[in-house]
Structures are given as C-alpha cells and as structure tokens.
C-alpha positions, 0 to 999 in steps of 0.5 A, spaced: 456 096 643 459 102 648 460 109 645 465 113 648 464 119 651 469 125 652 475 123 654 474 116 652 470 115 657 465 109 656 458 113 654 454 108 658 458 110 664 457 117 663 449 116 661 448 113 668 452 119 672 447 123 669 441 119 672 440 114 666 439 106 669 438 100 666 431 098 663 428 092 661 422 091 657 418 085 656 414 086 650 408 082 648 406 082 641 401 079 636 405 074 632 404 077 624 401 070 621 397 068 627 394 074 631 391 070 636 398 068 638 402 072 643 410 072 643 415 075 648 420 079 647 425 082 652 429 088 651 434 091 655 438 099 655 440 104 659 433 110 660 432 116 664 425 115 668 420 118 668 419 119 660 424 113 658 426 117 652 429 110 649 424 105 650 418 111 647 423 111 640 424 104 640 416 103 641 415 108 636 420 104 631 416 097 633 410 100 631 411 103 624 417 098 622 415 091 625 409 087 623 407 085 630 402 089 633 404 090 640 399 087 646 403 090 652 409 092 655 412 091 662 418 095 665 423 094 670 427 101 672 433 100 677 439 104 679 445 101 678 451 106 680 450 108 687 455 112 692 460 107 695 457 104 702 462 103 707 461 099 714 466 099 719 469 093 723 467 093 730 471 087 732 476 082 728 477 075 730 483 071 727 483 064 727 489 060 726 
C-alpha cells in the first residue's frame, strides 16, 4: 500500500529521498502451541538507520499482541535510490 505525500507524490518515494531505505527482517519466533519449535517470518518495509523506528514499533506490537515469543531478529538494510551514474562511451563499434 502506498500513501501519497505532498502534491500526490508517492509517500514511499518521499521517505526514500529522506534517507529511509528498504529493510528486510527475518524473525524467528517460538510457535505458541509448540514452544520448542521455531517458525520464520519475513517482513519488509522502509526504515531509517540507525534507530529503525518502524521495526521497533513492529516488534513492540508483536511482543504485546502476538502469542509467538520472539527468538531472534536478523535485519538486512540497504540503499535503493542513489544518484544516477553515468559513464561515457569512448568508442562505438557497428556491425552490419
């Protein structure tokens, strides 16, 4: 779901321009009915390092609202929008 920011611009795009980057969280949790069994859940969003406010809010929600106790969380966080990179061509070769 994309929410529109000012002037109809996609909110996710605006956040990325403000240094929010894609985050993937791989969450291992104990299954409520079988606590010795771990289940994996993958969650993706945009978040801002180093505090990761969305991830912290989501994990807080999880710990208060979902029965599966958290075991561990592994995150991958990267850049998505970068300045354009240009490379000029020194030679052109045409084959007919």
